[in-house]
C-alpha positions in Angstrom: 21.6 36.2 -25.3 19.2 36.4 -22.7 17.3 33.7 -24.1 20.0 31.3 -23.7 21.0 32.4 -20.1 17.1 31.8 -19.2 17.3 28.4 -21.0 20.6 27.4 -19.2 19.2 28.5 -15.9 15.9 26.5 -16.4 17.8 23.4 -17.4 20.1 23.8 -14.1 17.2 24.5 -11.9 15.5 21.4 -13.3 18.6 18.9 -13.0 19.0 20.0 -9.5 15.3 19.3 -8.8 15.5 16.1 -10.4 18.7 15.2 -8.4 17.3 16.0 -5.2 14.2 13.9 -5.9 16.4 10.8 -6.8 18.6 11.6 -3.9 15.4 11.6 -1.4 14.0 8.3 -3.1 17.3 6.6 -2.8 17.5 7.7 1.1 14.2 6.2 1.7 12.1 9.3 1.6 8.4 8.5 1.4 6.9 10.0 -1.9 3.5 11.5 -0.8 1.7 8.7 -2.6 -1.6 9.3 -0.8 -2.0 12.4 -3.2 -2.4 9.9 -6.1 -4.9 7.6 -4.2 -7.0 10.2 -2.0 -9.4 12.9 -3.0 -10.1 16.3 -1.3 -12.9 14.3 0.6 -10.9 11.4 1.6 -12.1 9.2 -0.9 -9.7 6.5 -1.7 -8.8 4.5 -5.0 -6.5 1.9 -5.9 -3.5 3.2 -7.5 -3.1 2.1 -11.2 0.4 1.4 -11.2 1.1 -0.3 -7.8 2.5 -3.6 -9.1 5.5 -1.9 -11.0 5.9 1.4 -8.9 5.5 0.3 -5.4 7.7 -2.3 -3.4 6.6 -5.8 -2.5 6.0 -6.0 1.0 5.0 -9.5 1.6 2.5 -12.1 0.9 0.1 -14.3 2.9 -1.4 -17.7 2.2 -4.9 -18.0 4.0 -5.4 -21.9 4.7 -8.5 -23.8 3.2 -11.4 -24.3 5.5 -11.3 -28.4 4.7 -8.4 -30.1 2.9 -5.0 -29.0 1.8 -3.8 -25.6 0.0 -5.0 -22.2 0.6 -8.4 -20.5 -0.2 -6.9 -17.2 -0.6 -3.6 -15.4 -1.6 -2.7 -11.8 -0.3 -0.1 -10.0 -1.8 0.7 -6.6 -0.1 2.7 -3.5 -1.7 4.0 -0.4 0.1 4.5 2.8 -1.7 7.8 4.0 -2.8 10.3 4.6 0.3 8.1 3.2 2.9 10.1 0.2 3.5 13.2 2.2 4.1 11.5 4.8 6.4 10.0 2.0 8.6 13.3 0.3 8.9 14.7 3.5 10.2 11.7 4.4 12.6 10.0 1.3 13.2 6.7 2.9 11.7 5.3 3.9 8.4 5.3 7.7 8.0 2.2 9.6 6.9 1.5 9.4 3.3 2.4 5.6 3.1 0.0 3.7 1.0 -0.2 0.0 1.5 -2.2 -2.1 -1.0 -3.5 -5.7 -0.6 -4.2 -7.7 -3.3 -6.8 -10.3 -2.4 -6.9 -13.5 -4.7 -9.0 -16.6 -4.9 -6.6 -19.8 -5.5 -6.7 -22.8 -7.4 -4.8 -25.9 -5.7 -3.4 -28.9 -7.4 -0.6 -31.7 -7.4 2.8 -30.5 -9.0 6.0 -32.3 -9.1 7.1 -30.4 -5.8 3.7 -31.5 -4.1 0.4 -29.8 -3.7 0.5 -26.5 -4.6 -1.8 -23.3 -4.3 -1.3 -20.3 -6.5 -3.3 -16.9 -7.0 -6.1 -17.4 -9.6 -9.0 -15.0 -9.6 -8.7 -11.4 -8.0 -11.3 -10.6 -5.5 -10.3 -7.2 -4.8 -8.0 -4.9 -2.9 -7.7 -3.5 0.3 -6.0 0.2 0.5 -4.9 1.9 3.4 -3.2 5.4 3.7 -1.2 6.3 6.9 -2.7 9.5 8.3 -1.6 10.4 11.9 -3.2 14.1 11.5 -6.5 13.1 11.0 -6.8 14.9 7.7 -10.4 14.0 7.0 -12.5 14.2 10.3 -16.1 13.2 9.8 -15.3 10.8 6.9 -16.1 7.2 8.7 -13.3 5.5 6.4 -10.5 7.4 8.3 -9.4 7.0 12.0 -7.0 5.6 14.2 -4.0 6.8 12.1 -5.2 5.4 8.7 -7.6 5.8 5.8 -9.1 2.2 5.0 -11.2 0.8 2.1 -12.3 -2.3 0.2 -12.5 -2.3 -3.5 -14.1 -4.9 -5.4 -11.9 -6.5 -8.5 -14.5 -4.8 -10.8 -14.4 -1.2 -9.1 -11.0 -0.1 -7.9 -12.1 3.5 -7.8 -15.6 2.9 -5.5 -15.2 1.3 -2.2 -17.6 -0.9 -0.9 -16.5 0.2 2.8 -18.7 2.4 4.5 -17.5 2.6 8.0 -13.6 1.3 8.9 -14.6 0.4 12.5 -17.3 -2.0 10.9 -16.0 -3.0 7.9 -12.1 -3.2 8.3 -10.6 -2.7 11.8 -11.9 -6.1 13.1 -9.7 -7.9 11.2 -6.7 -5.9 12.5 -7.7 -5.9 15.9 -4.8 -8.5 16.9 -2.5 -6.1 15.2 -3.6 -3.0 17.2 0.0 -2.7 19.4 1.7 -2.4 15.8 -0.4 0.4 14.1 -2.8 -2.1 12.9 -0.5 -3.5 10.7 1.0 -7.4 11.0 4.5 -6.4 10.6 5.5 -9.8 11.7 4.4 -11.3 8.5 6.9 -8.9 6.6 10.3 -10.0 6.7 11.5 -7.0 4.5 10.9 -4.6 7.2 13.7 -6.2 9.4 17.0 -5.0 9.5 
């Protein structure tokens, strides 16, 4: 009899925990996705399941230097719950992970006109929201984020050495929106 009570109690606790987790996800709570991409020293990596587990935030087309079409396509993903949290508060909460895929493009004529599409993956840019300065002394963390670039063949090893030198310059125009170009992501608007 004691065994069956223990089994029933364990099942009830498990069911309750699962219900709370599902409700939190549905209500826009941000899962601690940072724990999946950051080690104890603050080294980042590309999350393995971001294309299916994360939410599509938006995409950018980088115009070709000469001629028609685009030279790059950037597809950006946000960790689960980040979009709803942003809509509620106007900022990304701590532990939000943003992943930008950077592709070279192919451009050609189609029935709809000249079209560019993502072709060869160049790499990823990963950012982790961190307002608490969790990794002081790590040159890839600061100004409220962890920052790292990863070449396509090395999703576990960043080539970035200092976010201020390697990353932040591209984000300078977005400083007033916490370094993120939120104007390019219509999904963040109500």
